[in-house]
LOGU-607382 format. One record per residue (C-alpha): x, y, z; residue in three letters. Coordinates in steps of 0.05 Angstrom, whole numbers, plus 5000, padded with zeros to 4 digits. Layout:
<nukes>
NUKE east north   up res
NUKE    X     Y    Z ALA
...
</nukes>
This chain:
<nukes>
NUKE east north   up res
NUKE 5758  5165 4878 MET
NUKE 5754  5127 4813 SER
NUKE 5689  5131 4774 ALA
NUKE 5700  5062 4744 THR
NUKE 5707  5013 4802 PRO
NUKE 5710  4938 4792 GLU
NUKE 5643  4904 4788 SER
NUKE 5617  4900 4859 PRO
NUKE 5590  4835 4885 SER
NUKE 5521  4834 4913 ARG
NUKE 5524  4850 4988 PRO
NUKE 5520  4788 5032 THR
NUKE 5483  4802 5096 VAL
NUKE 5457  4761 5154 THR
NUKE 5385  4762 5176 GLU
NUKE 5404  4805 5235 ARG
NUKE 5441  4855 5191 GLU
NUKE 5381  4859 5144 ALA
NUKE 5336  4874 5203 ARG
NUKE 5383  4927 5228 GLN
NUKE 5381  4962 5160 VAL
NUKE 5305  4962 5161 ALA
NUKE 5302  4985 5233 GLU
NUKE 5349  5043 5220 ALA
NUKE 5305  5066 5163 ALA
NUKE 5239  5068 5202 ARG
NUKE 5217  5130 5239 GLU
NUKE 5239  5119 5311 GLN
NUKE 5196  5169 5349 ASP
NUKE 5122  5181 5357 TRP
NUKE 5116  5256 5361 ARG
NUKE 5041  5258 5346 LYS
NUKE 4983  5214 5370 PRO
NUKE 4962  5154 5329 SER
NUKE 4893  5123 5333 PHE
NUKE 4917  5056 5306 ALA
NUKE 4979  5053 5351 LYS
NUKE 4935  5065 5412 GLU
NUKE 4887  5011 5387 LEU
NUKE 4942  4959 5386 PHE
NUKE 4960  4980 5457 LEU
NUKE 4889  4967 5480 GLY
NUKE 4868  5040 5483 ARG
NUKE 4807  5058 5441 PHE
NUKE 4819  5133 5429 ARG
NUKE 4754  5150 5393 LEU
NUKE 4769  5224 5406 ASP
NUKE 4825  5221 5356 LEU
NUKE 4777  5207 5298 ILE
NUKE 4709  5232 5322 HIS
NUKE 4680  5280 5303 PRO
NUKE 4704  5262 5233 HIS
NUKE 4753  5314 5207 PRO
NUKE 4731  5353 5145 LEU
NUKE 4769  5389 5089 PRO
NUKE 4770  5465 5088 ALA
NUKE 4718  5497 5044 GLY
NUKE 4766  5524 4992 GLU
NUKE 4802  5456 4988 ASP
NUKE 4735  5422 4975 ALA
NUKE 4715  5473 4922 GLU
NUKE 4781  5466 4885 ARG
NUKE 4777  5390 4890 GLY
NUKE 4706  5385 4865 GLU
NUKE 4721  5431 4807 GLU
NUKE 4778  5386 4784 PHE
NUKE 4737  5322 4795 LEU
NUKE 4684  5349 4747 ALA
NUKE 4737  5363 4694 LYS
NUKE 4769  5294 4705 LEU
NUKE 4702  5259 4701 ARG
NUKE 4688  5290 4633 ASP
NUKE 4757  5269 4610 PHE
NUKE 4746  5198 4634 CYS
NUKE 4679  5193 4599 GLU
NUKE 4700  5223 4533 THR
NUKE 4775  5208 4524 ARG
NUKE 4791  5143 4560 ILE
NUKE 4775  5075 4530 ASP
NUKE 4794  5024 4584 GLY
NUKE 4779  4965 4539 ALA
NUKE 4826  4991 4485 LEU
NUKE 4881  5001 4536 ILE
NUKE 4873  4930 4562 ASP
NUKE 4868  4900 4492 ARG
NUKE 4929  4937 4463 GLU
NUKE 4968  4938 4528 ALA
NUKE 4984  5012 4521 ARG
NUKE 4956  5078 4542 ILE
NUKE 4950  5120 4479 PRO
NUKE 4999  5178 4478 ASP
NUKE 4943  5227 4465 GLU
NUKE 4909  5206 4529 VAL
NUKE 4973  5217 4569 VAL
NUKE 4981  5285 4535 THR
NUKE 4909  5303 4552 GLY
NUKE 4920  5284 4625 LEU
NUKE 4980  5330 4626 LYS
NUKE 4939  5387 4597 GLU
NUKE 4885  5383 4650 ILE
NUKE 4937  5381 4706 GLY
NUKE 4928  5308 4728 ALA
NUKE 5003  5298 4734 PHE
NUKE 5007  5357 4783 GLY
NUKE 4949  5340 4829 MET
NUKE 4992  5336 4891 LYS
NUKE 5042  5390 4871 ILE
NUKE 5034  5459 4901 ASP
NUKE 5004  5513 4858 THR
NUKE 5067  5556 4863 LYS
NUKE 5102  5503 4822 TYR
NUKE 5046  5498 4771 GLY
NUKE 5008  5441 4803 GLY
NUKE 4936  5437 4826 LEU
NUKE 4952  5433 4901 GLY
NUKE 4897  5383 4916 LEU
NUKE 4890  5354 4986 THR
NUKE 4903  5281 4999 GLN
NUKE 4828  5271 5004 VAL
NUKE 4814  5298 4934 TYR
NUKE 4876  5267 4904 TYR
NUKE 4850  5200 4926 ASN
NUKE 4780  5215 4900 LYS
NUKE 4812  5231 4833 ALA
NUKE 4851  5166 4832 LEU
NUKE 4788  5127 4849 ALA
NUKE 4752  5161 4791 LEU
NUKE 4806  5153 4738 VAL
NUKE 4823  5083 4763 GLY
NUKE 4751  5062 4750 SER
NUKE 4760  5083 4677 ALA
NUKE 4828  5049 4671 SER
NUKE 4867  5020 4729 PRO
NUKE 4930  5026 4686 ALA
NUKE 4921  5102 4683 ILE
NUKE 4909  5103 4758 GLY
NUKE 4976  5067 4767 ALA
NUKE 5010  5115 4719 LEU
NUKE 4988  5177 4758 LEU
NUKE 4999  5145 4826 SER
NUKE 5070  5121 4812 ALA
NUKE 5086  5190 4784 HIS
NUKE 5066  5231 4844 GLN
NUKE 5055  5185 4904 SER
NUKE 5124  5153 4902 ILE
NUKE 5157  5186 4842 GLY
NUKE 5197  5251 4842 VAL
NUKE 5144  5300 4869 PRO
NUKE 5131  5269 4938 GLN
NUKE 5204  5257 4960 PRO
NUKE 5223  5327 4937 LEU
NUKE 5164  5357 4973 LYS
NUKE 5186  5325 5038 MET
NUKE 5262  5323 5032 PHE
NUKE 5284  5364 4972 GLY
NUKE 5323  5429 4972 THR
NUKE 5290  5492 4948 GLN
NUKE 5333  5490 4886 GLU
NUKE 5311  5419 4871 GLN
NUKE 5238  5438 4880 LYS
NUKE 5245  5499 4835 ASP
NUKE 5280  5457 4782 THR
NUKE 5239  5393 4780 PHE
NUKE 5169  5405 4808 LEU
NUKE 5145  5451 4751 PRO
NUKE 5166  5397 4702 ARG
NUKE 5130  5343 4740 CYS
NUKE 5067  5385 4745 ALA
NUKE 5058  5394 4670 ARG
NUKE 5106  5359 4624 THR
NUKE 5149  5305 4655 ASP
NUKE 5131  5235 4679 ILE
NUKE 5170  5207 4738 SER
NUKE 5185  5137 4764 ALA
NUKE 5212  5106 4828 PHE
NUKE 5269  5055 4822 LEU
NUKE 5285  5012 4883 LEU
NUKE 5272  4939 4867 THR
NUKE 5326  4897 4835 GLU
NUKE 5324  4827 4803 PRO
NUKE 5348  4796 4868 ASP
NUKE 5324  4849 4917 VAL
NUKE 5252  4859 4937 GLY
NUKE 5233  4876 5009 SER
NUKE 5304  4864 5034 ASP
NUKE 5340  4929 5015 PRO
NUKE 5402  4910 5055 ALA
NUKE 5424  4870 4994 ARG
NUKE 5416  4929 4946 LEU
NUKE 5471  4923 4893 ALA
NUKE 5464  4986 4851 THR
NUKE 5521  5032 4869 THR
NUKE 5532  5107 4867 ALA
NUKE 5607  5121 4871 VAL
NUKE 5627  5193 4887 PRO
NUKE 5671  5225 4834 ASP
NUKE 5684  5299 4844 GLY
NUKE 5619  5338 4844 ASP
NUKE 5581  5278 4817 SER
NUKE 5563  5206 4831 TYR
NUKE 5570  5149 4781 VAL
NUKE 5513  5099 4781 LEU
NUKE 5519  5025 4761 ASP
NUKE 5466  4971 4769 GLY
NUKE 5401  4942 4745 VAL
NUKE 5330  4959 4769 LYS
NUKE 5269  4915 4760 LEU
NUKE 5194  4931 4757 TRP
NUKE 5205  5004 4745 THR
NUKE 5133  5028 4740 THR
NUKE 5131  5086 4690 ASN
NUKE 5204  5072 4676 GLY
NUKE 5193  5059 4602 VAL
NUKE 5163  5128 4589 VAL
NUKE 5193  5168 4647 ALA
NUKE 5230  5233 4640 ASP
NUKE 5255  5235 4712 LEU
NUKE 5273  5179 4759 LEU
NUKE 5281  5172 4834 VAL
NUKE 5337  5120 4841 VAL
NUKE 5360  5085 4904 MET
NUKE 5433  5066 4902 ALA
NUKE 5487  5047 4952 ARG
NUKE 5542  5097 4964 VAL
NUKE 5606  5061 4988 PRO
NUKE 5627  5079 5059 LYS
NUKE 5695  5112 5062 SER
NUKE 5735  5159 5106 GLU
NUKE 5693  5220 5122 GLY
NUKE 5633  5192 5083 ARG
NUKE 5578  5153 5117 ARG
NUKE 5554  5121 5053 GLY
NUKE 5493  5077 5052 GLY
NUKE 5430  5073 5010 ILE
NUKE 5418  5142 4980 THR
NUKE 5364  5174 4936 ALA
NUKE 5378  5212 4872 PHE
NUKE 5337  5248 4819 VAL
NUKE 5363  5224 4752 VAL
NUKE 5347  5248 4682 GLU
NUKE 5319  5187 4646 ALA
NUKE 5355  5204 4581 ASP
NUKE 5423  5208 4614 SER
NUKE 5480  5173 4577 GLU
NUKE 5488  5102 4602 GLY
NUKE 5414  5089 4619 ILE
NUKE 5380  5034 4579 THR
NUKE 5309  5009 4587 VAL
NUKE 5322  4937 4568 GLU
NUKE 5252  4909 4571 ASN
NUKE 5180  4930 4576 ARG
NUKE 5149  4879 4623 ASN
NUKE 5080  4848 4611 ALA
NUKE 5032  4826 4665 PHE
NUKE 4967  4789 4677 MET
NUKE 4933  4855 4693 GLY
NUKE 4946  4930 4687 LEU
NUKE 4966  4915 4615 ARG
NUKE 4976  4988 4599 GLY
NUKE 5030  4994 4652 LEU
NUKE 5096  5022 4627 GLU
NUKE 5138  4979 4672 ASN
NUKE 5208  4957 4653 GLY
NUKE 5279  4936 4669 VAL
NUKE 5328  4994 4671 THR
NUKE 5404  4987 4669 ARG
NUKE 5453  5040 4693 PHE
NUKE 5524  5038 4666 HIS
NUKE 5571  5092 4689 ARG
NUKE 5513  5142 4693 VAL
NUKE 5538  5209 4719 ARG
NUKE 5490  5245 4766 VAL
NUKE 5506  5313 4796 PRO
NUKE 5514  5313 4871 ALA
NUKE 5462  5370 4872 ALA
NUKE 5411  5318 4850 HIS
NUKE 5420  5276 4913 ARG
NUKE 5357  5278 4956 ILE
NUKE 5374  5287 5029 GLY
NUKE 5439  5261 5058 GLU
NUKE 5478  5199 5041 GLU
NUKE 5447  5139 5076 GLY
NUKE 5378  5170 5081 GLN
NUKE 5349  5135 5020 GLY
NUKE 5309  5082 5055 LEU
NUKE 5282  5131 5106 LYS
NUKE 5261  5177 5050 ILE
NUKE 5226  5119 5014 ALA
NUKE 5190  5095 5076 LEU
NUKE 5169  5165 5097 THR
NUKE 5144  5179 5027 THR
NUKE 5102  5115 5030 LEU
NUKE 5068  5136 5094 ASN
NUKE 5019  5176 5052 THR
NUKE 5038  5148 4984 GLY
NUKE 5008  5081 5003 ARG
NUKE 4939  5113 5006 LEU
NUKE 4937  5115 4930 SER
NUKE 4926  5040 4926 LEU
NUKE 4865  5037 4973 PRO
NUKE 4838  5097 4934 ALA
NUKE 4835  5055 4871 MET
NUKE 4809  4996 4911 CYS
NUKE 4751  5040 4934 VAL
NUKE 4737  5058 4862 GLY
NUKE 4737  4984 4844 ALA
NUKE 4689  4968 4901 GLY
NUKE 4640  5021 4877 LYS
NUKE 4642  4992 4806 TRP
NUKE 4634  4921 4832 CYS
NUKE 4573  4943 4871 LEU
NUKE 4542  4978 4811 LYS
NUKE 4550  4918 4766 ILE
NUKE 4527  4869 4819 ALA
NUKE 4464  4911 4831 ARG
NUKE 4446  4919 4758 GLU
NUKE 4462  4848 4737 TRP
NUKE 4429  4814 4797 SER
NUKE 4365  4852 4786 ALA
NUKE 4362  4833 4712 ALA
NUKE 4383  4760 4718 ARG
NUKE 4327  4714 4741 GLU
NUKE 4332  4642 4764 GLN
NUKE 4276  4599 4793 TRP
NUKE 4224  4654 4787 GLY
NUKE 4260  4713 4819 LYS
NUKE 4321  4758 4810 PRO
NUKE 4385  4722 4832 VAL
NUKE 4398  4778 4882 ALA
NUKE 4339  4753 4923 LEU
NUKE 4370  4684 4930 HIS
NUKE 4409  4684 4996 GLU
NUKE 4471  4652 4966 ALA
NUKE 4479  4711 4918 VAL
NUKE 4449  4764 4963 GLY
NUKE 4502  4752 5017 SER
NUKE 4556  4767 4966 LYS
NUKE 4522  4832 4946 ILE
NUKE 4515  4852 5019 ALA
NUKE 4589  4838 5030 PHE
NUKE 4608  4882 4970 ILE
NUKE 4562  4939 4992 ALA
NUKE 4583  4939 5065 ALA
NUKE 4657  4931 5050 THR
NUKE 4657  4986 4999 THR
NUKE 4626  5033 5050 PHE
NUKE 4679  5013 5102 ALA
NUKE 4737  5020 5053 LEU
NUKE 4716  5090 5034 GLU
NUKE 4709  5106 5108 ALA
NUKE 4780  5082 5122 VAL
NUKE 4808  5119 5062 LEU
NUKE 4774  5186 5074 ASP
NUKE 4790  5185 5148 LEU
NUKE 4863  5168 5137 SER
NUKE 4869  5219 5081 SER
NUKE 4837  5275 5121 GLN
NUKE 4883  5260 5180 MET
NUKE 4942  5263 5132 ALA
NUKE 4918  5331 5107 ASP
NUKE 4910  5359 5177 GLU
NUKE 4978  5332 5199 ASN
NUKE 4954  5327 5272 ARG
NUKE 4963  5252 5277 ASN
NUKE 5018  5204 5259 ASP
NUKE 4984  5160 5207 ILE
NUKE 5040  5112 5189 ARG
NUKE 5000  5053 5216 ILE
NUKE 4933  5078 5190 GLU
NUKE 4960  5086 5119 ALA
NUKE 4992  5017 5121 ALA
NUKE 4928  4986 5147 LEU
NUKE 4888  5021 5092 ALA
NUKE 4935  4993 5040 LYS
NUKE 4934  4923 5069 LEU
NUKE 4859  4920 5082 TYR
NUKE 4839  4955 5018 GLY
NUKE 4881  4910 4972 SER
NUKE 4857  4846 5006 GLU
NUKE 4783  4865 5009 MET
NUKE 4780  4894 4939 ALA
NUKE 4807  4829 4911 TRP
NUKE 4753  4790 4949 LEU
NUKE 4699  4837 4924 MET
NUKE 4722  4829 4851 ALA
NUKE 4724  4754 4860 ASP
NUKE 4653  4754 4887 GLU
NUKE 4630  4796 4828 LEU
NUKE 4659  4745 4779 VAL
NUKE 4621  4691 4817 GLN
NUKE 4557  4731 4815 ILE
NUKE 4564  4740 4740 ARG
NUKE 4577  4665 4732 GLY
NUKE 4604  4645 4663 GLY
NUKE 4597  4717 4640 ARG
NUKE 4645  4738 4696 GLY
NUKE 4698  4692 4666 PHE
NUKE 4684  4716 4595 GLU
NUKE 4721  4777 4569 THR
NUKE 4686  4842 4554 ALA
NUKE 4705  4838 4481 ASP
NUKE 4674  4769 4475 SER
NUKE 4610  4792 4509 LEU
NUKE 4605  4851 4462 ARG
NUKE 4617  4807 4400 GLU
NUKE 4558  4763 4417 ARG
NUKE 4511  4820 4432 GLY
NUKE 4514  4829 4508 GLU
NUKE 4538  4886 4552 ARG
NUKE 4614  4888 4553 ALA
NUKE 4626  4882 4628 VAL
NUKE 4701  4873 4644 PRO
NUKE 4692  4833 4708 ALA
NUKE 4750  4787 4693 GLU
NUKE 4794  4847 4678 GLN
NUKE 4782  4881 4745 ILE
NUKE 4801  4815 4779 LEU
NUKE 4866  4814 4739 ARG
NUKE 4880  4888 4751 ASP
NUKE 4868  4885 4826 LEU
NUKE 4912  4825 4839 ARG
NUKE 4977  4865 4838 ILE
NUKE 4954  4910 4895 ASN
NUKE 4968  4853 4943 ARG
NUKE 5041  4858 4921 ILE
NUKE 5052  4931 4901 PHE
NUKE 5085  4978 4951 GLU
NUKE 5094  4923 5003 GLY
NUKE 5064  4854 4995 SER
NUKE 5010  4832 5045 THR
NUKE 5062  4790 5081 GLU
NUKE 5111  4848 5086 ILE
NUKE 5056  4895 5108 MET
NUKE 5038  4847 5164 HIS
NUKE 5109  4849 5189 LEU
NUKE 5117  4924 5180 LEU
NUKE 5053  4940 5217 ILE
NUKE 5067  4888 5271 ALA
NUKE 5135  4921 5283 ARG
NUKE 5101  4988 5294 GLU
NUKE 5046  4956 5336 ALA
NUKE 5095  4927 5386 VAL
NUKE 5141  4988 5386 ASP
NUKE 5120  5008 5456 ALA
NUKE 5138  4939 5482 HIS
NUKE 5205  4937 5447 LEU
NUKE 5222  5007 5473 SER
NUKE 5217  4984 5545 VAL
NUKE 5232  4910 5541 ALA
NUKE 5270  4900 5476 GLY
NUKE 5337  4891 5510 ASP
NUKE 5309  4834 5551 LEU
NUKE 5301  4791 5489 ILE
NUKE 5363  4816 5451 ASP
NUKE 5416  4761 5456 PRO
NUKE 5472  4812 5444 GLU
NUKE 5455  4855 5504 LYS
NUKE 5496  4850 5569 THR
NUKE 5468  4828 5635 LEU
NUKE 5470  4900 5658 GLY
NUKE 5429  4922 5598 ASP
NUKE 5379  4867 5612 LYS
NUKE 5374  4887 5685 ALA
NUKE 5359  4959 5667 ARG
NUKE 5308  4937 5615 ALA
NUKE 5275  4892 5666 GLY
NUKE 5266  4950 5714 ALA
NUKE 5238  4995 5660 ASN
NUKE 5192  4941 5635 ALA
NUKE 5167  4927 5706 GLY
NUKE 5146  5000 5714 LEU
NUKE 5113  5003 5646 PHE
NUKE 5073  4939 5653 TYR
NUKE 5053  4954 5725 ALA
NUKE 5016  5015 5698 LYS
NUKE 4993  4986 5632 TRP
NUKE 4968  4916 5646 LEU
NUKE 4914  4935 5698 PRO
NUKE 4882  4982 5646 LYS
NUKE 4870  4922 5600 LEU
NUKE 4823  4889 5650 VAL
NUKE 4763  4936 5644 ALA
NUKE 4741  4994 5601 GLY
NUKE 4683  5034 5574 PRO
NUKE 4665  4978 5526 GLY
NUKE 4634  4941 5585 GLN
NUKE 4586  4997 5602 LEU
NUKE 4518  4989 5566 PRO
NUKE 4507  5063 5550 ARG
NUKE 4576  5082 5526 THR
NUKE 4579  5114 5457 TYR
NUKE 4504  5128 5460 GLY
NUKE 4512  5185 5410 GLU
NUKE 4516  5132 5356 PHE
NUKE 4445  5108 5367 LYS
NUKE 4396  5137 5316 HIS
NUKE 4344  5086 5298 GLY
NUKE 4399  5036 5284 ILE
NUKE 4446  5029 5343 ASP
NUKE 4520  5028 5326 LEU
NUKE 4543  5037 5398 SER
NUKE 4548  4961 5411 PRO
NUKE 4598  4956 5355 HIS
NUKE 4642  5011 5384 LEU
NUKE 4638  4979 5452 ARG
NUKE 4660  4914 5419 TYR
NUKE 4719  4950 5387 VAL
NUKE 4740  4977 5455 GLU
NUKE 4736  4908 5487 ARG
NUKE 4770  4875 5428 ALA
NUKE 4827  4926 5430 ALA
NUKE 4842  4907 5502 ARG
NUKE 4837  4834 5485 ARG
NUKE 4885  4845 5427 LEU
NUKE 4935  4879 5472 ALA
NUKE 4931  4823 5523 ARG
NUKE 4942  4772 5469 SER
NUKE 5003  4809 5444 THR
NUKE 5032  4814 5514 PHE
NUKE 5020  4741 5527 TYR
NUKE 5054  4722 5462 ALA
NUKE 5115  4765 5478 MET
NUKE 5120  4733 5546 SER
NUKE 5114  4663 5516 ARG
NUKE 5160  4669 5456 TRP
NUKE 5205  4728 5476 GLN
NUKE 5262  4731 5425 GLY
NUKE 5227  4681 5379 ARG
NUKE 5167  4728 5372 MET
NUKE 5195  4756 5307 GLU
NUKE 5192  4687 5275 THR
NUKE 5118  4678 5291 LYS
NUKE 5095  4711 5227 GLN
NUKE 5029  4674 5225 GLY
NUKE 5011  4700 5294 PHE
NUKE 5035  4771 5279 LEU
NUKE 4995  4771 5214 GLY
NUKE 4931  4753 5251 ARG
NUKE 4944  4807 5303 ILE
NUKE 4950  4858 5248 VAL
NUKE 4888  4833 5212 ASP
NUKE 4848  4840 5276 ILE
NUKE 4873  4911 5283 GLY
NUKE 4854  4926 5211 ALA
NUKE 4783  4901 5223 GLU
NUKE 4777  4943 5287 LEU
NUKE 4802  5005 5251 PHE
NUKE 4753  4993 5194 ALA
NUKE 4695  4984 5242 MET
NUKE 4713  5049 5278 SER
NUKE 4720  5087 5213 ALA
NUKE 4653  5060 5186 ALA
NUKE 4615  5082 5249 CYS
NUKE 4648  5151 5249 VAL
NUKE 4632  5161 5175 ARG
NUKE 4560  5139 5184 ALA
NUKE 4551  5190 5240 GLU
NUKE 4583  5244 5197 LEU
NUKE 4536  5230 5140 LEU
NUKE 4477  5230 5188 ARG
NUKE 4495  5298 5217 THR
NUKE 4503  5327 5147 ARG
NUKE 4438  5298 5122 GLY
NUKE 4472  5257 5069 GLU
NUKE 4439  5188 5067 ASN
NUKE 4450  5181 5142 GLY
NUKE 4399  5125 5153 ARG
NUKE 4427  5084 5096 GLU
NUKE 4498  5097 5120 ALA
NUKE 4479  5071 5189 TYR
NUKE 4451  5008 5156 GLN
NUKE 4515  4996 5117 LEU
NUKE 4559  5010 5178 ALA
NUKE 4516  4962 5219 ASP
NUKE 4521  4908 5166 ALA
NUKE 4596  4917 5159 PHE
NUKE 4609  4915 5233 CYS
NUKE 4568  4851 5241 ARG
NUKE 4607  4819 5184 GLN
NUKE 4673  4844 5211 SER
NUKE 4659  4818 5281 ARG
NUKE 4651  4747 5254 VAL
NUKE 4719  4753 5221 ARG
NUKE 4751  4782 5284 VAL
NUKE 4726  4725 5327 GLU
NUKE 4754  4675 5278 GLU
NUKE 4821  4710 5278 LEU
NUKE 4823  4711 5354 PHE
NUKE 4809  4636 5355 ASP
NUKE 4865  4624 5304 ARG
NUKE 4916  4661 5346 LEU
NUKE 4922  4599 5389 TRP
NUKE 4887  4545 5349 THR
NUKE 4923  4538 5282 ASN
NUKE 4968  4494 5241 THR
NUKE 5030  4539 5241 ASP
NUKE 5077  4487 5272 ASP
NUKE 5057  4429 5227 ILE
NUKE 5057  4475 5167 ASP
NUKE 5130  4492 5183 HIS
NUKE 5148  4418 5185 LYS
NUKE 5115  4407 5118 VAL
NUKE 5152  4465 5087 VAL
NUKE 5218  4437 5110 LYS
NUKE 5198  4371 5079 GLY
NUKE 5180  4404 5013 VAL
NUKE 5246  4441 5009 LEU
NUKE 5286  4379 5026 SER
NUKE 5252  4339 4971 GLY
NUKE 5212  4293 5017 THR
NUKE 5149  4301 4976 TYR
NUKE 5175  4303 4905 THR
NUKE 5135  4239 4891 TRP
NUKE 5073  4282 4897 LEU
NUKE 5095  4323 4836 GLU
NUKE 5095  4262 4790 GLN
NUKE 5043  4255 4735 GLY
NUKE 5049  4324 4704 ILE
NUKE 5089  4363 4652 VAL
NUKE 5118  4431 4669 ASP
NUKE 5102  4482 4614 PRO
NUKE 5153  4532 4642 SER
NUKE 5209  4554 4597 GLY
NUKE 5283  4547 4608 ASP
NUKE 5326  4600 4642 GLY
NUKE 5349  4622 4711 PRO
NUKE 5299  4636 4766 TRP
NUKE 5330  4705 4775 ILE
NUKE 5362  4742 4716 ALA
NUKE 5435  4762 4719 ASP
NUKE 5441  4833 4742 ALA
NUKE 5516  4842 4739 ALA
NUKE 5535  4914 4725 PRO
NUKE 5563  4932 4657 GLY
NUKE 5543  4961 4590 PRO
NUKE 5477  4941 4560 SER
NUKE 5474  4895 4500 THR
NUKE 5400  4906 4486 ARG
NUKE 5359  4957 4449 LYS
NUKE 5337  5017 4489 ASN
NUKE 5261  5014 4497 ARG
NUKE 5255  5082 4530 HIS
NUKE 5201  5124 4496 ARG
NUKE 5185  5190 4528 PRO
NUKE 5116  5218 4511 ILE
NUKE 5116  5289 4483 ARG
</nukes>
């Protein structure tokens, strides 16, 4: 087959075809139990998370040893203000991180890595991310979604032997999926990988390539054309970043994470050995999604670090700042914000540690738990940072450099707000995470009743589905009527001075209520259920709150049994659960009382130009140019901005 095909046009796909591509990429089976999956089905399986799992002694010892080394490095070698000001991580800092093994935290020791568990990897990200979120993103992109994790899960032994030692000590890796006109809809992926002998030839453009500007190795997703004897499809490759035909055309700049080495990368007739293909042809999306099952935990790790920092600054500032005769923290309007930050930080760490330890033990399927941790962590961390800026008042809006110049403590509150904002978009936006989690949450229903609402199924298929659904719901629905959450003494082991058992009983009752609501919605909307994104988002948000409440209670009990601030942990868990229950009740109310229908009508009016009169009276400071840059394949006409760090 020719290595120089004509410029391919971007694939045109229908909504149904796009959904089929996404569905084919997801894991179809549930071979292990899942606490969150059961929760969405109305079954509160506390036994799956309690007693709280713990890391092995040798894992904890190795992890703590590295954390001590990393803390010293953060305190003595990292200047977060400098990185934000100059929009670049100094090369000597990157080199120092390589020397202490930070780029090999998740890589097995036999390949030269540190072999840290997920728990300690996340603790390390929280620590380094508190010093500089840009460095946290650098390390996370390298080993959570970059070359190491896909190879660990899907690579051949030869690939592991070749690339993992490099990633552990010397090389930086990046993950390239997004394109200028392709975000969360990979069915339209335009980058091609055309087979040619014992190689593939890559052509296309990738956008928002985190680490791409400085990377030595790339994981690239490209479409292999389907042909006789070749299944084709989106496929993953390990690509040397200095290969002929690769041009980093731009280093992108952002409102936050200003040290991020994120760019636009063009591939023009780039030859990649077939031996560098990860997995089989057509497995690329499945590899990406499976990698993200644990890779997504890196974002909530840094959100936990941000929450801890927000709490520290809120405590110190609110005790020092006085208004009307007393510290501002003792005024209820400010105090409620501090209580929210403290309780939410405790819960986020509980969710993160629980999910991470379950990932390490590999006893449970945590695809929903990890997704919930990412969704909940990114949303709540942003709210905590916003509250910190409000608590700091004008000083929260002022830059750290400005504060320093006029003689006050240089607190980068506005920077943390800028840096955290991207987490609601990175690795699956909040809106996409809602849909992804909702799809997994209703999997059991679609497995038994999906054919009933599929317009392309025959009457015979629908009849069989109806029979199967009848059997399933005849057994399932009666179990949603009553449960242990209605018994006053259930979960009594969580009563020690402060009583957390009412919160767990509430979670059990709310889980059944959530499952009933989902079933009612499916019965009401049937095939239109997938269009009810507002409803599905609220269902997922309720599940996230219930998961966080469960994790907070289990963590509080763990700390109590270990004699580690147990009383205080119970207080924080109690406060969080009370705050969370208020949010859950509001979400339940909004399932059925909302403005979704009228909002849809307004949106149609906006798009049709009905309200353009409302836009009058302003000037638009935007520059000229297309909304989406041209990404047609071909040779680059721009300077190569690739700068590997050695």
